[in-house]
C-alpha positions in Angstrom: 125.6 80.8 -11.9 122.0 81.6 -10.9 120.3 80.6 -7.7 118.4 77.8 -9.4 117.8 75.2 -6.6 118.2 72.3 -9.0 121.8 73.3 -9.6 122.9 73.6 -5.9 124.6 70.2 -5.8 126.6 71.0 -8.9 127.6 74.4 -7.6 128.7 72.9 -4.3 130.7 70.2 -6.0 132.4 72.7 -8.4 133.2 75.2 -5.7 134.7 72.5 -3.5 136.9 71.3 -6.4 138.0 74.9 -7.2 138.9 75.4 -3.6 141.0 72.2 -3.7 142.9 73.7 -6.7 143.4 76.9 -4.8 144.8 75.0 -1.8 147.2 73.0 -4.0 148.5 76.2 -5.6 149.0 77.8 -2.2 151.0 74.8 -0.9 153.0 74.7 -4.1 153.9 78.4 -3.8 154.8 77.8 -0.1 157.1 75.0 -1.1 158.8 77.0 -3.9 159.3 80.0 -1.6 160.9 77.9 1.1 163.1 76.1 -1.4 164.2 79.3 -3.2 165.0 81.1 0.1 167.1 78.1 1.2 168.7 77.7 -2.2 169.7 81.4 -2.4 171.0 81.3 1.2 173.2 78.4 0.2 174.3 80.4 -2.9 175.5 83.3 -0.7 177.3 80.9 1.6 179.1 79.3 -1.3 180.1 82.7 -2.7 181.5 83.6 0.7 183.5 80.4 1.2 185.0 80.4 -2.3 185.3 84.2 -2.6 188.9 84.1 -3.7 188.1 81.8 -6.6 185.1 83.8 -7.8 186.9 87.1 -7.4 189.0 86.1 -10.4 185.9 86.2 -12.6 183.6 88.6 -10.8 185.4 91.8 -9.8 182.3 93.0 -7.9 181.9 89.8 -5.9 181.6 91.5 -2.5 178.9 93.8 -3.7 177.1 90.9 -5.4 177.3 88.7 -2.3 176.1 91.5 -0.1 173.2 92.3 -2.5 172.3 88.6 -2.6 172.2 88.4 1.2 169.9 91.4 1.4 167.6 89.9 -1.3 167.4 86.6 0.6 166.5 88.4 3.8 163.8 90.5 2.0 162.5 87.5 0.0 162.1 85.5 3.2 160.1 88.3 4.8 157.9 88.8 1.7 157.3 85.0 1.3 156.2 84.9 4.9 153.9 87.9 4.3 152.0 86.1 1.6 150.9 83.5 4.2 150.5 80.7 1.6 150.2 78.0 4.3 147.4 80.0 6.0 145.6 80.5 2.7 145.9 76.8 2.0 144.4 75.9 5.4 141.5 78.3 4.8 140.7 76.8 1.4 140.9 73.3 2.9 138.6 74.1 5.7 136.1 75.6 3.2 136.0 72.6 0.8 135.7 70.2 3.7 132.6 72.1 4.9 131.3 72.0 1.4 131.8 68.2 1.2 130.1 67.8 4.5 127.2 69.8 3.2 126.9 67.6 0.1 126.4 64.6 2.4 123.7 66.2 4.5 120.1 64.9 4.0 118.3 68.2 3.8 116.1 69.9 1.2 117.5 71.9 -1.7 116.4 75.3 -0.2 118.2 74.6 3.1 121.3 73.3 1.1 121.4 76.5 -0.9 121.1 78.6 2.3 124.0 76.7 4.0 126.1 76.9 0.8 125.7 80.7 0.7 126.5 80.9 4.4 129.8 79.0 3.9 130.7 81.2 1.0 130.2 84.3 3.1 132.7 83.0 5.7 135.6 82.2 3.5 137.6 84.2 0.9 136.8 83.5 -2.7 139.1 81.6 -5.0 140.4 83.4 -8.1 138.9 83.1 -11.6 142.2 81.4 -12.7 141.4 78.6 -10.2 138.0 78.2 -11.8 139.6 78.1 -15.3 142.1 75.5 -14.2 139.2 73.2 -12.9 137.4 73.5 -16.2 140.4 72.9 -18.4 141.8 70.1 -16.3 138.5 68.3 -15.7 137.1 68.5 -19.2 140.3 68.2 -21.3 143.0 66.5 -19.4 140.8 64.1 -17.3 138.3 63.8 -20.2 135.2 64.2 -17.9 132.0 66.1 -18.4 131.3 69.1 -16.2 128.0 70.9 -16.0 125.7 73.1 -13.9 122.3 71.5 -14.2 121.8 70.8 -17.9 124.3 73.5 -19.0 127.7 72.0 -19.9 130.8 73.8 -18.8 133.5 73.7 -21.4 136.8 75.8 -21.6 136.5 78.9 -23.7 139.4 80.2 -25.8 140.1 82.8 -23.1 140.3 80.1 -20.5 142.8 78.1 -22.6 144.9 81.2 -23.3 144.9 82.1 -19.5 145.7 78.5 -18.6 148.6 78.0 -21.0 150.1 81.5 -20.4 150.0 81.2 -16.6 151.5 77.8 -16.5 154.3 78.5 -19.0 155.1 81.8 -17.3 155.2 80.1 -13.8 157.5 77.2 -14.8 159.8 79.5 -16.8 160.1 81.7 -13.8 160.8 78.8 -11.5 163.4 77.3 -13.8 165.2 80.7 -14.1 164.9 81.2 -10.4 167.0 78.1 -9.8 169.1 78.1 -12.9 170.6 81.7 -12.6 172.7 80.9 -9.5 173.9 77.7 -11.0 175.0 79.5 -14.2 176.7 82.2 -12.0 178.6 79.6 -10.0 179.4 77.5 -13.1 180.7 80.2 -15.4 184.2 80.4 -13.8 184.5 76.6 -13.9 183.5 76.4 -17.5 185.7 79.3 -18.6 188.6 77.7 -16.5 188.2 74.4 -18.3 188.0 76.2 -21.7 191.4 77.9 -21.0 193.2 74.7 -20.1 
């Protein structure tokens, strides 16, 4: 993206939309981290309450439960360290300033100068956030996207990145929540099979 003055409005619009995507991802990650820490805390409580039942299937239950408790503690500290909520607020503040800049009645040179000043203040979004905008906007929403007269279309690399990241993320989330259920359910299923 060059510093062509005629493209400033497009650049501001695209940057603000990418920052919105970055904000949504940070909020999503925040919610998943809260839910998973709560979920695994509940898992360790259930193991403690029904330890006599689960000892019949898992001979190392005490070690597993102690390890799970430590993992929950560490995971809660790590999740807090990522500061997803703070990142989301920073991206929100940035795109709101960009939207305000879009509505200002100023010349293109001044608009570019203020745009660059805003970008200096806030951390950048990732390339993946930019890829997500292009894929979502042009393919899933069926809209055109351009900078000036140059159309922005998803490249093969953008598509591979988009699909790979989304599949990997959702597989991880499903496994994150499915493994404790399988662990708790195995003795029940094997008990029913024996009767």
